[in-house]
N, C-alpha and C positions, 0 to 999 in steps of 0.2 A: 196349240199354244194356250196356256192358261190365261184367264182374264186378268187384266191389270188390276191391282189392288191399290187404292188410293192411300197415300200416307196420311196419318192423322194430323190435323192442323196443330201448330204450336200453340200452347196456352197463352191467351192474351196477346197474340201477335198483332202488330200494327198492320192495318189494312192500307195498301197502296191502291191508287186508282189512276187510270189514264182514259180520258174521254177523247175519242177520235172522230172527227167530222170529215166527210167526203164531199168536197166542193168541186171535184173533177167532173167531167162530163160522162164518165164511165163507172160502172159498178166495179168495186175493188175488193180484194181480199186483203185485209190489214193483218200484219204479222208483227207481233211483239217478240223480240229476241234479245239475248244478252251477248255481249262481246266476249270472245275467248282470249283476248289480248292479256298477257301476263297471268294467265290462268295456272301456269306451271306444269301443264301436261302436253308435251309435244304431240301434234296430230289431232288434238281435240277439236271437234267441230261444233259450231253453234247450230241449234235446232230451232225450227219454227215452234216456239214455246206456247204462245197464246195466239189464236187466230180468230177472225170474225169477218163476215161478209157485210158490205154496206153498199146500197144503191146511191146514186148521186143525191146530194143534199140530205143524207141520213147520217146519224150519229150512233156510235157503239161505245160501250164502256168496258174496259178491262179492269178487273180487281184481283189482287193477290196479297198474300202474306209472305214474309221472308222466312219460310220454314223449309228446310232442306231435306233431301232424300237421296238415297242411292237408287239407281235404276239400271236395268239391263234389257236388251231386246235382241230378237233374232233378226239380224240385218244382212247376213252374208258379208261380203266386202262392203265397208262403209264408204260410200261415194255420194257426191252431190246429187240431190233429186230424189233419193230413195226415202221411204218413210220409216222412221224409228218407231216401231210398235212395241210398247212397253210390255215386258213379260213379268216383271216384278218391281215393286216399289217398297223400299225399307226406309223408315224414318231415320234421319241423320241430324247430328248437331255438331258443328265445328267447335263449339265452346264446351263440349263435354267429352272427356277422354274415353268414356264408355260407349259413345255413340258416333265417333268420328272416323272409325276404321272398320273395314269389313273385308271378307274374302269372297271371291266369285269362283265357283267350281262347277265341274260336270260330274255328277254322281248318280248312279242308278239310272243311266240313260237319259238324264235331263240336267238342265242348268239350274243353279240356285245360288243365292247368297247364303253364306254360312259364317260361323265364328271366326274370329281373327286367328290366323296361324303364324303371323309375323309380329313385329313390334308395333305398338300403338304409335301413331304419328302425333306431332305437336298440335296444341290447341290452335285454332284458326284455320285448320286444314281438314279436308275430307279425303280419305285414302282408301284405295281399293287394291288388294292383293289378288292377282289373277293366277289361279292354280295351273300347274302344268297339265292337269287333266282336261283343260278346255281345248277342244279342237280348233285349229287355226281358221281365221276368216269365216267364222260362223255367227259370231255374236259381237255386240258392242256393249260397253258399260259406260256409266257416267253419273251425272248428278241431276237432280230435279229440284223444282221449287213449287210450292203450293200444289203438289200432286201431279205435276206434269214435267216431262224431261226437258232439260235446258241444254246440256252438253253431252256429247258422246265421243268415245274413242274406241278404235278397234280393240277387242279383248284378246291380248296376246300374253302368254305367261310372263310374269314379272321377275321370276328367278330370285326370290327373296327380297326384292325391292317392292315398291308399290307405285301405283299411279296416284300422285299426291296433288289434289286440286286445291288451289288457294282462292276461295270464293271472294269476290269483291264486285257485287252486281253493278253492271253498267247496262242500262236499258236503251234499246233502239227500236224504232218503229219503221216499217217499210210497207209498201203497197205493191200489189201485183197479183199473181195467182199462186197460192200456197195451200198446203194441207198441214194439219197439225202433226208435229213430229218430223217434218221434212228436214233433211240434211241440207243446210244452206251453203251456198258459195258466196260468202259475205262480200268478197272483193268485187263480185260482179253485180251486186245490187245497186241499181242506179237511182232509186227513189228511197232515201232513208234519212233519218234524223235521230240524233241522240236525245234522250229525255232525261235531263238532269234533275234529280230530286234533292234540291238544296233548300233546307228549312221548310219543306212542304211534303205532304204525302199525296197530293192531288195535282195532276197536270192535265193540260189540254194540248192536243195536236190536231192541226187542220191541214189536209192535203188540198192545196190551192189549185185552181184551174191550170196554172202553169206547170203543175207537177212538183213544185217545191213545197216544203213543209214550213208551217208556222207553229212554233212551240211556245207555250206560256204556262205559268202557274195558274191553277184554277182560282177563281174568285172566292174569297172567304164567305 
């Protein structure tokens, strides 16, 4: 498998941050992920987007920019618990008709993103056409942010249509045992909290001894 290539950051993109404190009695793997609700692609799965380990009474900080990308990975059947290991990252922009649509294909015995072979999709979306050349249940495609995969769906030929993602980031934090790119079963996560970025770009989240989360805006 080729090494993952990081997408270039968007120019002058706003930096978001989340500072997470572990006040529980155990070491934790913190996982920042995004909700796939209303994403527009049936079967799309949330991935462990950004992860970090923290011992009790330690703090970690996640930072990112809202710069999008198309991603694919060799996953076999896309199921909970497997790791999405990125094979390719291509910069994307839902606000630019020249960068919001792409084709995924199997050519010369390998997988790759290529030029659009179908119609360009509307502004505000990110669309992937999956070629009939792609073997079934071998790969998954999706979208990333700040260079890391966020959502994935099984790559099945789209027969002239496209997988049309409608990005509207909703950030969530959870704690447990996670690896970067892990396919999450969001419904079974018991320790999670939404991080609302309203009129701020910096937030704090604390995992309390009770296992519950306290979320607040960072002090100016």
